[in-house]
C-alpha positions in Angstrom: 131.4 59.4 -98.2 132.9 56.0 -97.5 134.1 53.6 -100.1 131.7 50.9 -98.9 128.7 53.2 -99.5 129.9 54.1 -103.0 130.4 50.4 -103.7 126.9 49.6 -102.5 125.4 52.2 -104.7 127.3 51.0 -107.7 126.2 47.4 -107.0 122.6 48.6 -107.0 123.0 50.2 -110.4 124.9 47.2 -111.7 122.1 44.9 -110.7 119.6 47.0 -112.6 121.8 47.2 -115.7 122.3 43.4 -115.7 118.5 43.0 -115.5 118.2 45.3 -118.6 120.8 43.3 -120.5 118.9 40.0 -119.6 115.7 41.5 -120.9 117.4 42.6 -124.1 118.7 39.1 -124.6 115.2 37.6 -124.1 113.9 40.2 -126.6 116.1 38.8 -129.3 114.3 35.5 -129.2 110.9 37.3 -129.1 111.7 39.5 -132.1 113.0 36.6 -134.1 109.8 34.7 -133.3 107.8 37.7 -134.5 109.9 37.9 -137.7 109.4 34.2 -138.5 105.6 34.6 -137.9 105.6 37.4 -140.4 107.6 35.8 -143.2 106.2 32.2 -142.9 102.6 33.2 -142.6 100.2 30.7 -144.3 96.5 31.6 -144.0 95.4 28.1 -145.1 97.8 26.2 -142.8 97.6 28.1 -139.5 98.5 25.1 -137.3 101.5 24.1 -139.4 102.5 27.7 -139.5 102.6 28.0 -135.7 104.2 24.6 -135.0 106.9 25.1 -137.6 107.8 28.5 -136.3 108.1 27.4 -132.7 110.0 24.2 -133.7 112.5 26.5 -135.4 112.8 28.7 -132.4 113.6 25.9 -130.0 116.0 24.1 -132.2 119.7 23.8 -131.5 120.6 25.4 -134.8 118.7 28.6 -133.9 120.3 28.8 -130.4 123.7 28.4 -132.0 123.1 30.9 -134.8 121.8 33.6 -132.4 124.9 33.6 -130.2 126.9 36.2 -132.2 123.9 38.6 -132.0 123.6 38.0 -128.3 127.3 38.8 -127.8 126.8 42.1 -129.7 123.8 42.9 -127.5 125.8 42.3 -124.4 128.6 44.6 -125.6 125.9 47.2 -126.5 124.4 46.8 -123.0 127.8 47.4 -121.4 128.2 50.6 -123.4 124.7 51.8 -122.5 125.3 51.1 -118.8 128.5 53.0 -118.7 126.9 55.9 -120.5 123.9 56.0 -118.2 126.1 55.9 -115.0 128.8 58.3 -116.2 128.9 61.9 -114.8 127.8 64.3 -117.5 130.5 66.5 -118.8 130.2 70.0 -120.3 131.9 70.8 -123.6 132.0 74.5 -124.3 132.7 74.1 -128.0 131.9 71.6 -130.7 135.6 70.9 -131.1 135.9 69.9 -127.4 132.8 67.8 -127.8 134.3 65.9 -130.7 137.6 65.3 -128.8 135.7 64.2 -125.7 133.2 61.9 -127.4 135.0 60.6 -130.5 136.0 57.3 -128.9 132.7 56.6 -127.3 130.7 57.6 -130.4 132.9 55.4 -132.6 132.3 52.4 -130.4 128.6 53.1 -130.5 128.7 53.4 -134.3 130.6 50.1 -134.6 128.2 48.2 -132.3 125.2 49.6 -134.1 126.7 48.4 -137.4 127.4 45.0 -135.8 123.9 44.6 -134.4 122.4 45.5 -137.7 124.7 43.2 -139.7 124.3 40.2 -137.3 120.5 40.7 -137.2 120.3 40.7 -141.0 122.7 37.7 -141.3 120.6 35.7 -138.8 117.2 36.6 -140.2 118.3 35.9 -143.8 119.0 32.3 -142.9 115.3 31.7 -142.3 114.1 33.2 -145.6 113.6 31.7 -149.0 116.6 29.8 -150.4 117.4 32.7 -152.8 118.1 35.0 -149.9 120.1 32.8 -147.5 123.7 32.9 -148.8 126.2 35.2 -150.4 127.0 32.9 -153.3 124.5 31.1 -155.6 124.6 29.2 -158.9 123.7 31.2 -162.0 124.2 29.8 -165.5 126.5 27.1 -164.1 128.8 29.6 -162.4 129.3 31.0 -158.9 127.7 34.5 -158.7 127.4 37.1 -156.0 123.9 37.1 -154.5 122.5 40.6 -154.9 119.4 39.7 -152.8 121.6 38.7 -149.9 123.7 41.9 -150.2 120.5 43.9 -150.3 119.3 42.5 -147.0 122.6 42.7 -145.3 123.0 46.3 -146.4 119.5 47.0 -145.2 120.4 45.8 -141.7 123.6 47.9 -141.6 121.7 51.0 -142.9 119.1 50.5 -140.2 121.8 50.4 -137.4 123.5 53.5 -138.9 120.1 55.3 -139.2 119.3 54.7 -135.5 122.8 55.8 -134.4 122.7 59.1 -136.4 119.2 59.8 -135.3 119.3 58.9 -131.6 122.9 58.6 -130.4 125.1 60.9 -132.5 124.2 64.3 -131.0 122.5 63.0 -127.8 123.7 60.9 -124.9 121.5 58.1 -123.5 119.5 59.5 -120.7 117.2 58.1 -118.0 113.7 59.4 -118.4 111.8 59.7 -115.2 108.0 59.3 -115.7 105.6 61.9 -114.3 103.1 59.2 -113.3 104.6 56.1 -111.7 103.4 52.7 -112.9 104.2 49.1 -112.1 107.3 47.8 -113.9 105.4 45.1 -115.7 102.8 47.5 -117.0 105.5 49.8 -118.3 107.3 47.0 -120.1 104.1 45.7 -121.7 103.0 49.1 -123.0 106.5 49.8 -124.2 106.6 46.6 -126.2 103.3 47.2 -127.9 104.0 50.8 -128.8 107.6 50.1 -130.0 106.6 47.3 -132.4 103.9 49.4 -133.9 105.9 52.6 -134.1 108.9 50.9 -135.6 106.8 49.6 -138.5 105.7 53.1 -139.3 109.1 54.8 -138.8 111.1 52.2 -140.8 108.9 52.4 -144.0 110.4 55.6 -145.4 114.1 54.7 -144.5 113.6 51.3 -146.2 112.3 53.0 -149.3 115.3 55.4 -149.3 117.6 52.5 -148.9 116.1 50.8 -151.9 116.6 53.9 -154.0 120.2 54.2 -152.8 120.8 50.5 -153.6 119.6 51.1 -157.1 122.1 53.9 -157.6 125.1 52.2 -155.9 124.1 48.5 -156.1 126.1 47.7 -159.2 129.3 49.2 -157.8 128.9 47.2 -154.6 128.1 44.0 -156.4 131.1 44.5 -158.7 133.5 45.2 -155.8 132.3 42.1 -153.8 132.4 39.9 -157.0 136.0 41.0 -157.7 137.0 40.5 -154.0 135.6 36.9 -153.9 136.4 36.2 -157.5 132.8 35.6 -158.5 130.5 36.7 -161.3 128.4 39.8 -161.1 124.6 39.4 -160.5 122.4 41.8 -162.3 119.1 40.8 -160.7 118.7 44.2 -159.0 120.6 46.4 -161.4 117.6 48.5 -162.6 115.2 50.6 -160.7 112.3 48.7 -162.2 113.7 45.4 -160.9 114.1 46.8 -157.4 110.6 48.4 -157.4 108.8 45.3 -158.7 110.4 42.8 -156.3 107.8 43.2 -153.6 109.1 40.3 -151.6 112.5 41.7 -151.0 111.1 45.1 -150.2 108.8 43.5 -147.7 111.7 41.6 -146.1 113.8 44.8 -145.9 111.0 46.7 -144.3 110.3 44.1 -141.7 114.0 43.6 -141.0 114.6 47.4 -140.5 111.6 47.6 -138.2 112.9 44.7 -136.1 116.4 46.4 -135.8 114.9 49.7 -134.8 112.6 48.0 -132.3 115.6 46.1 -130.9 117.7 49.3 -130.5 114.9 51.3 -129.0 113.8 48.5 -126.6 117.3 48.1 -125.2 117.6 51.8 -124.4 114.1 51.9 -122.9 114.9 48.9 -120.7 117.8 50.7 -119.1 115.7 53.9 -118.7 112.8 52.1 -117.1 114.9 50.0 -114.7 117.3 52.7 -113.7 114.4 55.2 -113.1 112.6 52.8 -110.8 111.8 54.4 -107.5 113.7 53.4 -104.4 113.1 54.2 -100.7 116.3 55.0 -98.8 116.4 54.6 -95.0 116.4 57.8 -92.9 118.4 56.4 -90.1 120.6 53.3 -90.1 119.4 50.2 -88.2 121.8 49.6 -85.3 121.3 45.9 -85.7 122.4 44.9 -89.2 123.2 41.4 -90.3 126.6 40.7 -91.8 126.8 41.3 -95.5 124.1 43.9 -95.6 124.8 47.6 -96.1 122.1 50.2 -95.7 122.4 53.5 -97.7 120.7 56.4 -95.9 119.0 59.2 -97.8 121.7 61.7 -96.9 124.4 59.3 -98.1 122.6 58.8 -101.4 122.3 62.6 -101.8 126.1 62.9 -101.6 126.7 60.4 -104.4 128.1 62.7 -107.0 130.1 59.8 -108.4 126.9 57.9 -109.1 124.4 60.5 -110.4 121.6 57.9 -110.8 121.6 57.2 -107.1 121.7 60.9 -106.2 118.7 61.6 -108.5 116.8 58.7 -107.0 117.4 60.1 -103.6 116.0 63.4 -104.6 113.0 61.7 -106.0 112.6 59.8 -102.8 112.6 63.1 -100.9 110.0 64.6 -103.3 107.8 61.6 -102.6 107.9 62.2 -98.9 105.4 65.1 -99.3 102.5 62.8 -99.7 100.1 61.7 -96.9 101.4 58.1 -97.2 104.9 59.2 -96.0 103.9 60.5 -92.6 105.8 57.8 -90.8 109.0 58.6 -92.7 108.7 62.3 -92.0 108.4 61.5 -88.3 111.8 59.9 -88.5 113.2 63.1 -90.0 111.7 65.2 -87.2 112.7 62.7 -84.4 115.5 63.5 -81.9 118.5 61.3 -81.5 118.8 58.9 -78.5 120.8 59.6 -76.5 121.5 63.3 -76.8 118.2 64.6 -78.0 119.6 66.4 -81.1 117.8 66.7 -84.4 120.5 64.8 -86.2 118.4 63.5 -89.1 116.9 66.8 -90.0 120.2 68.7 -89.6 122.0 66.3 -91.9 119.3 66.2 -94.5 118.6 70.0 -94.7 122.3 70.9 -94.8 123.0 68.4 -97.6 120.0 69.6 -99.6 121.0 73.3 -99.1 124.6 72.4 -100.1 123.5 70.9 -103.4 121.1 73.9 -104.1 123.7 76.5 -103.2 126.3 74.8 -105.4 123.9 74.9 -108.3 123.2 78.6 -107.6 126.9 79.4 -107.7 127.4 77.6 -111.0 124.3 79.3 -112.4 125.4 82.7 -111.3 128.8 82.2 -112.9 127.3 81.1 -116.1 124.8 83.9 -116.3 127.6 86.5 -116.0 129.1 85.2 -119.3 125.9 85.8 -121.3 126.6 88.7 -123.6 123.0 89.9 -123.9 123.0 90.5 -120.1 126.2 92.6 -120.0 125.0 95.7 -121.8 122.5 96.8 -119.2 122.0 96.2 -115.4 120.0 93.1 -114.7 117.8 94.7 -112.0 117.2 98.1 -110.6 116.3 98.2 -106.9 114.9 101.8 -107.0 111.2 102.2 -107.5 109.9 103.5 -110.8 108.9 107.2 -110.8 105.2 108.0 -111.2 103.8 109.9 -114.1 103.5 113.1 -112.1 107.1 113.0 -110.9 108.4 112.2 -114.5 106.4 115.2 -115.8 107.8 117.5 -113.1 111.3 116.5 -113.9 110.8 117.2 -117.6 109.3 120.6 -116.9 112.2 121.5 -114.5 114.8 120.5 -117.0 113.2 122.6 -119.8 112.9 125.6 -117.4 116.6 125.3 -116.5 117.7 125.1 -120.1 115.7 128.3 -121.0 115.8 130.5 -117.9 118.3 128.8 -115.7 121.3 130.6 -114.2 124.4 130.3 -116.4 128.0 130.4 -115.2 129.7 133.8 -115.8 133.2 132.2 -115.9 133.9 129.0 -117.8 135.3 126.1 -115.8 139.0 125.7 -116.0 140.2 122.8 -118.1 140.8 119.6 -116.2 144.5 118.9 -115.7 146.0 115.4 -115.9 147.6 114.7 -112.6 150.1 112.3 -114.1 151.0 114.7 -117.0 153.3 116.9 -114.9 155.6 116.1 -112.0 157.8 118.1 -109.7 161.5 117.5 -109.8 163.8 117.4 -106.8 164.8 121.1 -107.4 161.2 122.3 -107.6 161.1 122.7 -111.4 158.2 121.1 -113.3 159.1 118.7 -116.1 157.5 118.9 -119.6 153.9 117.7 -119.9 154.5 116.2 -123.3 154.7 112.4 -123.4 158.1 110.8 -123.8 159.2 108.7 -126.8 158.7 105.4 -124.8 155.1 106.4 -123.9 154.3 107.2 -127.5 155.8 103.8 -128.7 153.7 102.0 -126.0 150.6 103.8 -127.0 151.2 102.8 -130.7 151.7 99.2 -129.7 148.5 99.1 -127.6 146.6 100.7 -130.5 148.0 98.1 -133.0 147.3 95.2 -130.6 143.7 96.3 -130.1 143.2 96.6 -133.9 144.6 93.1 -134.4 142.4 91.7 -131.6 139.4 93.3 -133.1 140.2 92.0 -136.6 140.7 88.5 -135.3 137.5 88.7 -133.3 135.6 89.8 -136.4 137.2 87.1 -138.5 136.4 84.5 -135.9 132.7 85.4 -136.2 132.5 86.0 -139.9 134.6 83.2 -141.5 132.1 80.3 -142.1 132.7 77.3 -139.8 135.3 78.8 -137.5 132.9 80.0 -134.8 130.7 77.0 -135.3 133.5 74.7 -134.5 135.6 76.6 -132.0 133.2 79.2 -130.5 131.1 78.7 -127.4 127.4 79.5 -128.1 126.0 82.2 -125.9 124.2 80.7 -122.9 125.4 77.2 -123.6 126.7 76.7 -120.1 123.5 77.9 -118.5 121.4 75.7 -120.8 123.6 72.7 -119.7 123.1 73.5 -116.1 119.3 73.8 -116.6 119.2 70.5 -118.5 120.6 68.8 -115.4 118.4 70.6 -112.9 115.8 67.8 -112.3 117.5 67.0 -109.0 117.0 70.7 -107.9 113.3 70.5 -108.9 112.7 67.6 -106.6 114.9 68.9 -103.8 113.2 72.2 -103.6 109.7 70.7 -103.6 110.7 68.0 -101.2 112.2 70.5 -98.7 109.1 72.7 -99.1 106.7 69.8 -98.5 108.6 68.7 -95.3 108.7 72.2 -94.0 105.0 72.7 -94.7 104.0 69.5 -92.9 106.3 70.3 -90.0 103.8 72.8 -88.6 101.5 69.9 -87.6 103.8 66.9 -87.4 107.0 68.5 -85.9 106.5 68.2 -82.2 110.0 69.5 -81.3 110.2 72.4 -83.7 113.4 71.1 -85.3 112.5 72.5 -88.7 112.1 76.1 -87.5 115.8 76.6 -87.0 116.7 76.0 -90.6 113.5 77.4 -92.1 114.7 81.0 -92.7 117.8 79.7 -94.4 115.7 77.4 -96.7 113.5 80.3 -97.6 116.5 82.6 -98.3 118.0 79.9 -100.5 114.8 79.6 -102.5 114.5 83.3 -102.9 118.1 83.5 -104.1 117.5 80.8 -106.6 114.4 82.5 -107.8 116.3 85.8 -108.3 118.9 84.1 -110.4 116.3 82.4 -112.5 114.4 85.7 -113.0 117.5 87.1 -114.6 117.0 84.7 -117.5 113.7 86.1 -118.5 113.7 86.9 -122.3 117.2 85.7 -122.7 118.2 83.3 -125.5 119.9 80.2 -124.1 122.0 78.5 -126.7 119.8 79.9 -129.4 116.4 79.1 -127.8 114.0 81.7 -126.7 112.1 79.3 -124.5 113.8 76.7 -122.4 111.5 74.1 -120.9 114.0 73.2 -118.2 114.1 76.9 -117.1 110.3 77.0 -117.0 110.1 73.8 -115.0 112.6 74.9 -112.5 111.0 78.4 -112.1 107.6 76.9 -111.5 109.1 74.4 -109.0 110.8 77.2 -106.9 107.6 79.3 -107.0 105.5 76.4 -106.0 107.8 75.6 -103.1 107.7 79.2 -101.9 103.9 79.3 -102.1 103.7 76.1 -100.1 106.0 77.3 -97.3 104.5 80.9 -97.1 100.9 79.6 -97.2 101.7 77.7 -94.0 104.1 80.1 -92.2 102.6 83.4 -93.6 101.5 84.5 -90.1 105.0 83.9 -88.6 107.2 85.7 -91.2 108.0 88.5 -88.8 109.1 86.0 -86.2 111.3 84.2 -88.8 112.9 87.3 -90.4 114.3 90.6 -89.0 115.0 92.2 -92.3 112.0 94.2 -93.7 113.2 93.7 -97.3 113.0 89.9 -96.9 109.5 90.2 -95.5 108.5 92.5 -98.3 109.9 90.0 -100.9 107.6 87.3 -99.4 104.5 89.5 -99.3 103.6 88.7 -102.9 103.4 85.0 -102.0 101.2 85.9 -99.0 98.9 88.1 -101.1 98.7 85.4 -103.7 97.5 82.9 -101.2 95.0 85.3 -99.7 93.5 86.0 -103.1 
């Protein structure tokens, strides 16, 4: 993996992240326009309503006032981009997770608060005069504006609500759609659905915030009034005053829905743009203009430092199974000139198998640490006895217990080899343990009791195991949650192998075909071990079901094509027998 290739892949991701940030900035103007259309609505003056709204949007004052919010959006976009492009880390315990993510989560919390505060500050400047500033005149004195504090607090609470719901326990992830659509269609449908859902989802939080402000509003007003040396405003001091002020409740609801829409749209922009499909070249063009750098499919699959590019390469391989990708598959089957070697296929198959085998090794290691699988053997290779054989064994055992031949002489007691030893003169030493051995046995017994007591306390004291203990199967669940690349690689390899029977004129796939089938069978065997096993407290893991179905589908596809040639591909009868179920399934 060359540094130039890594740099080219990072440039690709950087371009998509910058596009997402640009869309997020444009969305600030759009959401502000929607907000102004809501709050300035006049049913009897529709033309004035529209003209005044757009004159405000294109004024210099609006563009100057929105700059702090745009700056916060840019910082938020940088954090989102770094989170999407970072390599996922596994944290065995919650304590390690806190230590590993406390800085990043704190930055996300602060930027959520900043976006919520700046959005409320900006939107309040376009409301009625009673809601625009922190200070207003009451009874000839400067008073703290409780309406303004209510709206600013509503914006901050909306930012905190979205952080604790979406970003506290989860990391931003790229969602790859099942059905690929045009980017413009995705953005349009996302915009419509987000604006509608945010109105519904923000109603209950806005009501809870109004209830909380009624409880703590007087304290907040008094603190701010004391800090700025102002008089206390009692306009929203009672629950009845908050409940009957429908205008401020409406403003708070619309403001929170706008903030939730803004946060959700920014994350979805990154997800849509980073998940956009990309076709990598199979073989580099020998004539490349200066300044251009082509990234091959194999090079993209090696990009462990840039996981997004590696996943897109696996998706590109999966898309090669369709009929429209016949020309690209021919490049994989082609021989190198000069030399006549299957360079493209050898590189591609070896890299895919290396990724799958590395995943199998990690999965095998993690499965061994699951406690529910240690008490009994995972599989038994011997065939189960029939009902007749089991009955014969029971009758034979009963006969031997009743009429069997008994030993006339009891067996001599087993002697401990290490209990007695012969001295140099031929005399045997005493079999009783020495004082040192007795002390060592006592220390071992005490240490086992202490270890058992600590283990019991570790699991019984509330909060200790929750914070410092690793849940059973957490490592396996983490591997399965990042197995989307394995899903696409297995099906992509199976599709290329299945199409090779007709399209591969040189038979380059047949050399690596047995190894591919063995790898898929090995992966299937490891996944079958997880049947009826709780992974991190879950009885059913969707990622496990998806991966198992993918491996089975891949084996069915290969065996359905090469079912008549299994004895030519494998010499071991056990391997042929393990594939017979797939052959029989296809025949049925």
